[in-house]
N, C-alpha and C positions, 0 to 999 in steps of 0.2 A: 504493499499500499505505499502511495507516495506521501511526501511530507509537503504541507501546504505553506504559504507565506503569511507570516504575522501581519495582520492588518490592523490599523488604527482603531482603538476602541474607547479612546477617552483622551483627556487633554492633561497637560502638566508634566513637571518632571518625573513623578512617582509612576504615572501610567506609561511614560517613555521607557522608564528603567525596566517596568514589567515586561514589555513588549521586546526590549532589548534582550532580556534574560531568557524569553521564551523563544526567541529566534535562536540564540546560542544552542537551546536545547534541542530545537529542531535540526539544526545543522549537525550537531553531535550524533542524533540519531540517524541523520541520512548518511553520515560516513559510512555506515555498514550496510546501506542498501545497495543491491546488484541490479543491473550491471554497473560498474563504474566507469566514469567518463575519462578514460586515459588519455584520448587525443586532446581533450579540453584541459585537461590537467597539464599535460606537457606544453601546450600552447601558452598557457597562462603564467607558468613557471618561467618560460623563456621571457615572456612579456614583463613579469614583475623584475626578473633579475636585470633585463636590459635597462629598465629606468631607475634601478637603484644602485646598481654595483659600483659605477663611476662616482656618484655623489657620496657614497659610504666610504669609498677608499679615500677620496679626498678629504672627507670631514675628520677621519680616523687619525690622519697624520697630525695636525694641528691640536687634536683634542689630546693624543698622547703626548705631544710635546708640552703642552700647558700643565697636563698632570705631573710629568717629569720635573718640569722646571719649578713649579710650585713646591712640589714634595723636595725637591733637591734643596732649594732655599730654606724650607722649613727645618729640614733634617740637619742641616749646616748649622742653623741657629741654635738648635739644642744639644749639637755636638753628637748627633746619630747618623753621620753619613753611611755608615756601614748597613744601615736598613732602608736606603732609598730604593735600591732594586727591588727588594720584597714589597715595599708599601706601594710603590708606582704600578709594578706589574700586576699585584692583586686588586688594585684599584680599577685597573683597565680590564682585566678579565672578568671580575664579578660585577662590576656596576656600569663602566663606560661602553664597554663593547656591546651588550645586550640593548643598552638604552639607545645608543647611536643607531643600532640596527633597526630596533623597533620605530624608533621616530622616523627614519627614513622609509622604513616599509609602510608606516601609516600614512606620511606624508605624501610620497611619491606614488608607490604601488596602490595604497588604499584609496587615494583620491582618483586614481584612473579607474579603479575597479567600481567605485561609487558612481562616477560620471557615466560609465559604460551601461550599468545595471539601471541608472537613472533614466538614461536616455531610451532604453528599451521599455522602460515603465511607461513613460508619458507618449510612448509610439503604441501603447496597447499591446506590445508583444508578450509581456508577462501575463496578460489577461488572456491572451489568446492561447499560450501555453496550458493555463488551467483549465480553460476550456476544452482543450483536446485530451485532458488527462494527463499532462506531464507535468511533474514537479519542478518549479524553477529553483527550488533549494537544491535538489538532487542533481538537476542538470546544469545549473549555472553557478550556484553558491559554494556547493562542495568543493568543486575543482580549484575555484579561486581561493578558498581559505586554506585548502591543503598546499597550493602553491606558495601563498603567503608564508606559511609555516616552513616549508622546506627551504625557500629562499632566505628566510630569517636566520635559520640555523646555519646555512652555509656562509652566509655573510657575517655571522657573529664568528665564525673561525677566521675569516679574512680580517676582520676588524681587529681581533685580537692579536694576530701576528703583526699587521702593519703598526698597531699601537705600541706593542712591546718594542718592536724595532725602532719606531720613532722614539720612545721613551729612552731606550739604551743610548741612541745617538745624541739626543739632546743632553743627557744626563753624564754621559762619559766624555764625548766630544766637546760640548759647548761649555759644561761646568767643571770639566776637568776631574771627573770622578774615576774611580779605580774600576776597571772592567772585572777583576777578581772578586771584589767585594760586592759589586753589583750582583753577578751570578751566584755568590756564596750566600747573600742573604735571601735571594729568591728560593734557593734549593732548601734553605733552612727553615724557611715559613711557610712557602707554597705547599699544597697537597692536591691531590687528584680531585676530591670534591670540589674545589674552588673551580676547576674546568667545567665540571658536571652541572654545577649551578648556573654558570652562564649560559650554557646551551639549553639547560631546561626553561630558563627565563626567556630566552629567543624564541623556543618553539610555543610558550604560552602567549608572548607578545605578539607572535605572528597570528596566532587563532584570535586574539582579541581585536588586531586590527582589521583582519579580513571579516570577522563576523560584524563590527561595527560599520564598515564600508558597505557591505552586502545589505545590512538591514536599512542604513539610510538611502541606499541606492534603489531598494525596492519600496519604500516609501516616501517619495518625495512629494513636496507640493506641486499642483498642476503647473505645466508650462516649463520653457526652459530655465527662467529664474528659479524655479522650484528644485531644479537639479543643481544649479549653482550653489543655492543655499544648502541642499543637502550634502554637497562635497566639503563646505567649510564646517557644518555640523559634524560630519564623520571625523574630520582631522582633529577637531577640537576635543570630541568626546573621547576618541582614541588616545590622545596625550594625557587627558585627565585619568583614564583607567590605567594607563600604562605605568604612570607614576605611582598611582595608589597600589597596583599590585605588586610594583618592584619592592616598595616599603614592606608589604606582608611577606613576600617571598624572602627578602633578607632578613627579617625578623626570625622567621620560621628556620632558615638556614643557620643562623648564628645560634639558635638554641638546640639545634639537632646535631650539628657538626661542632665539636670543640675545636678551638684553634690550637694550631700546631706550634709547640714551643721550640726555642733554640736548643 
């Protein structure tokens, strides 16, 4: 049995939050509905990657540089230069990489997904699909959400590598740090769960960005202006949810995984 599209049933932030949650549940249920739209998934993965990979790589370099320079200056002030490598790398892997990836997935890929689905909605293509008994969630939304999750996971790895290399360059070359101390502190304090939490965040953030973009794209106000407003709303809502979920995931991680001592 197909999965329908959540339709407006009220007004106000509370009603919109409920509809968004129901839409996320519909998408999660539709993930297991067969047949899977492999062709749509591959096309959307390539599309999302094409609009996000270059901006993500360009943003990760200065972001890693800022973290490395700021932490390098701070550790120098308190006489803890030997911990610069660990602090900057952990900050990039745990926080900066998934957030940069998620913001660009939501801002670039999510806005494109929302605009595409919104244009289909105002042209009554979505209504025509439902009339024919085809689920728009299963046919259109699920491949886009999974594409956002896949690309977010891959881009998170790219951002982590580029950010760490950029931080190493600016700390060791620009600030005169010691390469051995930089790597030793990282090896002493970092652990494998630090990498896993970054990837888990990227997957969850990709799901949130895809669901929010699809929900707003399927429920725009009438007319082209409604589609533009829906794109703006999707980006703003995604950013707010991403930062909120990031705080929750970070708090849970710090409670479950004890920090590694020197």
